[in-house]
C-alpha positions in Angstrom: 0.0 0.0 0.0 2.8 2.4 0.9 4.6 1.7 -2.4 1.4 2.4 -4.3 1.0 5.7 -2.4 4.6 6.7 -3.3 4.0 5.9 -7.0 0.9 8.1 -7.1 2.7 10.9 -5.3 5.5 10.7 -7.9 3.1 10.7 -10.8 1.3 13.7 -9.3 4.5 15.6 -8.9 5.5 14.9 -12.5 2.1 15.9 -13.8 2.1 19.2 -11.8 5.1 20.3 -13.8 3.0 20.0 -17.0 0.0 22.2 -16.0 -0.3 25.3 -18.1 -2.6 28.3 -17.9 -3.8 29.5 -21.4 -5.0 33.1 -21.1 -6.3 35.9 -23.1 -4.5 39.2 -22.1 -5.6 42.7 -22.9 -3.4 45.7 -22.1 -4.6 49.3 -22.3 -1.9 51.9 -21.5 -3.1 55.5 -21.5 -1.7 57.2 -24.6 1.2 59.5 -23.7 2.0 57.9 -20.4 5.8 57.4 -20.0 6.6 54.9 -17.4 10.3 55.7 -17.4 9.2 58.7 -15.3 7.7 56.4 -12.6 10.0 54.6 -10.1 7.8 53.6 -7.1 4.4 52.0 -6.5 2.1 50.9 -3.7 -1.1 48.9 -3.4 -4.7 49.6 -2.6 -6.4 46.6 -1.0 -10.1 46.7 -1.6 -11.7 43.4 -0.8 -12.4 42.5 2.8 -14.2 39.3 2.1 -11.4 37.9 -0.1 -8.4 39.6 1.5 -6.2 36.5 1.7 -6.4 35.8 -2.0 -6.1 39.5 -2.8 -2.9 39.7 -0.7 -1.4 36.7 -2.7 -2.3 38.4 -6.0 -1.0 41.7 -4.9 2.3 40.1 -3.8 2.6 38.5 -7.3 2.1 41.9 -8.9 4.7 43.3 -6.5 7.3 40.7 -7.6 6.5 41.3 -11.3 6.8 45.1 -11.0 10.0 44.8 -8.9 11.5 42.5 -11.6 10.8 45.3 -14.1 12.8 47.8 -12.0 10.0 49.5 -9.9 10.3 49.9 -6.2 7.6 49.3 -3.6 7.1 52.4 -1.5 3.8 52.6 0.5 4.6 56.2 1.7 5.2 58.1 -1.5 4.3 56.0 -4.6 4.3 57.3 -8.2 1.4 55.0 -8.9 -1.0 52.7 -7.1 -1.9 49.2 -8.1 -5.4 47.7 -7.7 -6.2 44.1 -8.5 -9.8 43.0 -9.2 -10.5 39.3 -9.6 -13.4 36.9 -10.0 -14.6 33.6 -11.3 -17.8 33.0 -13.1 -18.2 29.5 -11.7 -16.9 27.5 -8.8 -17.3 24.0 -7.4 -18.3 23.1 -3.9 -18.9 19.5 -2.8 -19.2 18.3 -6.3 -21.8 20.9 -7.3 -21.0 23.7 -9.7 -22.2 27.2 -8.9 -22.1 30.2 -11.3 -21.5 33.7 -10.1 -23.9 36.1 -11.7 -22.0 39.3 -11.1 -18.5 40.8 -10.5 -17.4 43.3 -7.9 -16.9 47.1 -8.4 -15.6 47.9 -11.9 -13.3 50.9 -11.8 -13.7 51.6 -15.5 -17.5 51.9 -15.6 -17.7 52.9 -11.9 -20.6 50.7 -11.2 -21.5 48.1 -8.6 -23.0 44.8 -9.7 -25.3 42.7 -7.5 -23.4 39.7 -6.3 -25.5 36.5 -6.8 -24.8 32.8 -7.0 -26.9 30.2 -8.8 -26.6 26.5 -9.1 -25.8 25.2 -12.6 -24.9 22.0 -14.3 -21.5 20.5 -13.7 -19.2 22.6 -15.8 -15.8 21.3 -16.8 -14.3 24.8 -17.0 -14.2 27.9 -14.8 -13.9 31.4 -16.3 -11.2 33.2 -14.2 -10.5 36.9 -14.7 -7.9 39.2 -13.1 -8.0 43.0 -13.8 -5.1 45.2 -12.9 -5.4 49.0 -12.7 -2.5 51.4 -12.3 -3.5 54.9 -11.3 -2.2 58.1 -9.8 -2.0 58.2 -5.9 -4.2 61.3 -5.6 -7.3 61.4 -3.6 -10.0 58.9 -4.3 -12.2 61.0 -6.5 -9.4 62.4 -8.6 -7.5 59.2 -9.5 -6.3 59.1 -13.1 -5.7 55.7 -14.8 -2.3 55.2 -16.2 -2.6 51.6 -17.4 -5.1 48.8 -17.4 -4.6 45.1 -17.9 -6.8 42.0 -17.9 -6.1 38.3 -18.1 -8.8 35.7 -18.5 -8.5 31.9 -18.6 -10.8 29.0 -18.7 -9.5 26.2 -16.5 -10.6 23.4 -14.2 -9.0 25.3 -11.3 -10.2 28.5 -9.7 -8.3 31.7 -8.9 -6.6 30.2 -5.9 -4.6 28.0 -8.3 -4.3 30.1 -11.5 -4.6 33.6 -10.1 -0.8 34.2 -9.8 -0.4 33.1 -13.4 -3.1 35.5 -14.5 -1.4 38.4 -12.7 1.9 37.5 -14.2 0.4 37.2 -17.7 -1.3 40.5 -17.4 1.9 42.2 -16.4 4.2 40.2 -18.7 4.4 42.8 -21.5 3.8 45.8 -19.2 4.2 48.7 -20.0 5.2 48.6 -23.6 2.5 46.6 -25.4 -1.0 47.8 -26.1 -3.6 45.4 -27.4 -4.8 41.8 -27.1 -2.6 38.7 -27.1 -2.5 35.1 -25.9 -0.1 33.8 -23.2 0.6 30.3 -21.9 2.4 30.0 -18.5 3.4 26.9 -16.5 1.7 27.0 -13.1 5.1 26.0 -11.6 6.7 29.2 -13.0 4.0 31.3 -11.3 5.0 30.3 -7.7 
């Protein structure tokens, strides 16, 4: 029995190295914004109900931005990073539920009703991560500098693929404007 358990564990470890996240990415820098003038950034955490997952996604964004030469400075940032995230469906105890609405959307400045309905067993989950970079002025006067979005359809939820979606959205930041496809290994997103 123990040998069989070891064999399954080894197979699981080998297969985990082959899990990829295919995503659609859309980047929208504001025309005329020169990010060579920006050196520091900070975060704005907005979700109390999902603060643990949000902290993980913000930390991934922090690592990506630091790898691009920006420095984290919560006291005097040049820009602020906000991460919105959501899944259209999730599974709980073998039953698939579909989310009917997202959270606050900074682009349209609207709140959507949050609702959950039971649906048929779906093999895929639509996961979306939106990243907004904005000026650190007061709440009513924020100016968007850059927007990015990464969406995937996977069997796993945001707790598994969220880091890859953040990394994919920021992969070509700040230079590329437009829509493109990315494929990242989950192992590379840790």
